C-alpha positions in Angstrom: 76.3 48.8 59.9 73.0 48.8 59.3 70.6 45.3 58.7 67.6 46.3 56.7 65.1 43.5 56.4 62.8 43.8 53.6 59.2 42.1 54.0 55.9 42.1 53.6 52.8 40.5 54.6 52.0 38.9 51.2 53.7 38.3 47.9 53.6 40.1 44.6 54.2 43.6 46.4 57.3 44.1 44.6 59.7 43.3 47.6 62.4 41.2 45.7 62.6 43.7 43.3 62.8 46.7 45.6 65.9 44.5 47.5 68.0 43.8 44.7 67.5 47.7 43.8 68.3 49.0 47.2 71.5 46.7 47.4 72.7 48.2 44.2 71.8 51.7 45.2 73.6 51.5 48.5 76.7 50.1 46.6 76.6 53.4 44.8 76.7 55.5 47.5 79.3 53.9 49.2 82.4 55.7 50.6 85.5 54.8 48.6 86.7 53.0 52.1 83.1 51.1 53.5 83.0 47.8 52.8 80.6 46.1 50.4 76.9 45.9 50.6 75.7 42.3 51.2 72.0 41.3 49.9 71.7 37.9 51.4 68.7 35.9 49.9 66.3 34.1 52.9 63.5 34.0 50.6 62.9 30.1 50.0 62.1 30.8 46.3 65.4 32.2 45.9 63.6 34.6 43.4 67.0 37.5 44.2 69.5 35.3 43.4 68.4 33.4 40.0 67.3 36.8 38.9 71.2 37.9 39.3 72.0 34.5 37.7 73.2 32.2 40.3 71.9 29.4 41.5 70.5 28.3 44.5 73.1 27.1 47.1 73.4 23.3 48.7 74.0 24.2 51.8 75.4 27.2 52.6 72.5 28.6 55.2 73.4 26.1 57.2 76.7 26.8 57.5 76.5 29.9 57.8 74.0 29.3 60.8 76.3 26.2 61.6 73.9 24.5 63.8 72.3 21.5 61.4 74.7 18.7 63.3 74.1 20.9 67.3 72.8 24.3 68.0 76.3 26.1 68.5 78.6 23.7 65.8 81.6 25.3 64.5 80.1 28.8 65.5 82.3 31.8 63.3 84.0 28.8 61.1 82.0 29.9 58.0 80.8 33.6 57.4 79.3 36.3 54.9 82.3 36.3 52.9 82.6 32.9 52.3 79.2 32.6 51.4 79.3 35.5 48.5 79.2 36.4 45.6 80.3 39.3 43.8 77.6 40.5 41.8 78.4 43.2 38.4 76.4 46.0 40.4 79.1 46.1 42.9 77.3 44.5 45.7 77.4 41.3 47.5 74.8 38.4 47.4 75.0 35.9 49.5 72.7 32.9 47.7 69.3 31.1 48.6 70.4 27.7 49.9 68.4 24.6 49.2 68.9 23.2 53.0 66.8 25.9 54.4 63.9 23.3 55.5 66.6 21.7 57.4 67.4 24.5 59.2 63.7 26.0 60.1 63.3 22.4 61.0 66.5 22.2 63.3 65.8 25.8 65.1 62.3 25.1 65.7 63.3 22.2 67.8 65.8 23.9 69.3 65.7 25.5 72.7 65.4 29.2 72.0 66.1 28.4 68.2 64.3 31.8 66.7 66.8 33.5 69.6 70.0 31.6 68.8 69.3 32.5 64.6 68.8 35.8 65.0 72.2 36.1 67.7 73.8 34.1 64.8 72.1 36.8 62.3 73.3 39.6 63.8 76.9 38.3 64.3 77.6 38.1 61.0 76.0 40.8 59.9 77.6 43.2 62.3 80.6 44.7 60.2 78.2 45.0 56.8 75.5 46.9 55.6 73.4 43.7 54.7 70.0 43.8 53.2 68.2 40.8 53.5 65.3 39.6 51.2 62.8 37.8 53.5 60.0 35.5 52.6 56.5 36.8 52.0 54.6 36.6 54.7 57.2 36.7 57.1 56.2 33.1 58.6 59.5 31.4 58.6 61.7 31.6 61.4 64.3 32.5 59.9 62.4 35.8 58.7 61.0 36.6 61.9 64.8 36.2 63.4 66.0 39.1 60.6 63.0 41.0 62.2 63.9 40.6 65.4 67.6 42.2 64.5 66.9 44.6 62.1 67.5 48.4 61.8 65.3 49.3 59.4 62.1 47.4 58.4 61.2 48.4 55.1 57.4 47.0 54.7 55.7 46.7 51.3 52.2 46.9 50.3 50.5 47.6 47.2 47.7 50.3 47.8 44.6 48.5 48.3 41.3 48.1 50.1 42.6 46.9 53.5 46.1 47.1 52.7 46.8 49.3 56.3 45.9 45.8 57.8 49.0 44.1 56.0 50.9 46.9 57.7 49.7 46.0 61.0 50.4 42.2 60.4 54.2 42.9 60.3 54.4 45.3 62.6 52.7 43.6 65.4 55.2 41.1 64.5 58.1 42.9 65.0 56.7 43.9 68.3 56.1 40.6 69.5 59.5 39.7 68.5 60.8 42.3 70.9 62.2 44.2 68.0 63.3 47.8 67.4 63.6 48.6 64.3 63.3 51.6 62.6 59.5 51.0 60.2 59.3 52.6 56.7 56.1 51.6 54.9 57.0 51.3 51.1 54.5 51.9 48.9 54.9 50.0 45.4 53.0 49.3 41.5 51.7 53.4 42.2 49.7 54.3 39.0 48.5 57.8 37.8 45.8 58.2 39.6 46.5 59.7 43.5 43.5 58.3 45.1 44.5 54.9 46.3 47.8 55.8 47.8 46.1 59.3 49.9 43.8 56.7 51.1 46.7 54.2 51.9 48.1 57.6 53.7 45.5 58.1 55.6 44.7 55.1 57.0 48.3 54.5 58.1 48.1 57.6 60.5 46.1 56.0 62.4 49.0 53.5 63.1 51.2 56.6 63.6 52.9 55.5 60.0 52.7 57.0 57.0 54.8 56.2 53.6 58.2 56.7 53.1 58.9 55.7 49.9 56.6 55.3 46.9 57.7 53.1 43.7 55.9 53.9 40.7 54.3 51.3 38.4 57.1 51.1 35.2 56.6 48.4 32.0 60.6 48.9 31.7 61.0 48.1 35.5 58.9 44.7 35.6 60.7 44.0 32.1 63.9 44.5 33.9 63.6 40.7 35.8 65.0 39.1 32.6 68.1 40.9 32.4 69.9 40.0 35.3 70.2 43.0 36.7 68.5 45.0 39.3 66.4 48.1 38.4 69.6 50.7 38.5 71.6 48.8 36.3 68.5 47.6 34.1 67.0 51.2 33.7 69.4 53.5 35.6 66.9 57.0 34.0 63.7 55.3 35.6 61.8 57.1 37.7 61.8 53.5 39.9 65.6 53.5 40.0 65.6 57.7 41.5 63.0 56.4 44.2 65.0 53.9 45.2 68.0 55.8 45.9 66.0 58.1 47.9 65.0 55.3 49.8 68.8 54.4 50.3 69.3 58.0 51.4 67.1 56.8 54.3 68.7 54.1 55.4 71.8 55.6 57.4 73.4 53.5 60.1 72.6 54.7 63.7 73.6 52.9 66.9 72.1 49.6 67.0 70.3 48.6 70.2 71.0 45.6 72.1 70.6 42.4 70.8 69.2 38.5 72.0 72.4 37.2 74.0 
């Protein structure tokens, strides 16, 4: 099952909106006998959790990673099924956790901390389709670990001057971590003027990349953040919802590369 990391080099680019919509789209398109997709909120702000009307949990992250006392304390005793909450749109949510700072500090000071977290993330996600909403800027150890184990890395960017640099920064982080994710660039907040998107595509070409998905700017989708629903649930007939469905179709499982051991 694929691990999909949703990331960006900066905030305010629609990353969480996409993570929510993709989880809903993957749930809607899954086979009847397939496992339920999971959205894992690893953003300390917990926007995905709060938008869906859930509360930020006190210590679920520490339990999942099983490392607040010892690095391998009770490994495997608490999994995604224990932490997950069912949503109205047929995907599971692992809410954000208040102990993220403690977890970050613990693994930052542990030997091979990021590798240990990457190993545990992969172990937890092995039998589920998991969408991970990371922190903007990928500055946390947890976000870097998510990139390291991802099968797909969705880099969100708003077409603006030098936006290709933001993409290059995230790609550099992926390579620096030894990750092998397939990179998909998601251009968000696209208006009616085609020039910014064309300029972005031309700039990305120098990196051997192109825009994989185009998410239009729509007021109805922006308003949906107050509805406790994803873009698919709140405005299923919108152009944005159609774009997320097309993007979800690109996220097909493929054989996973070797993971950190």
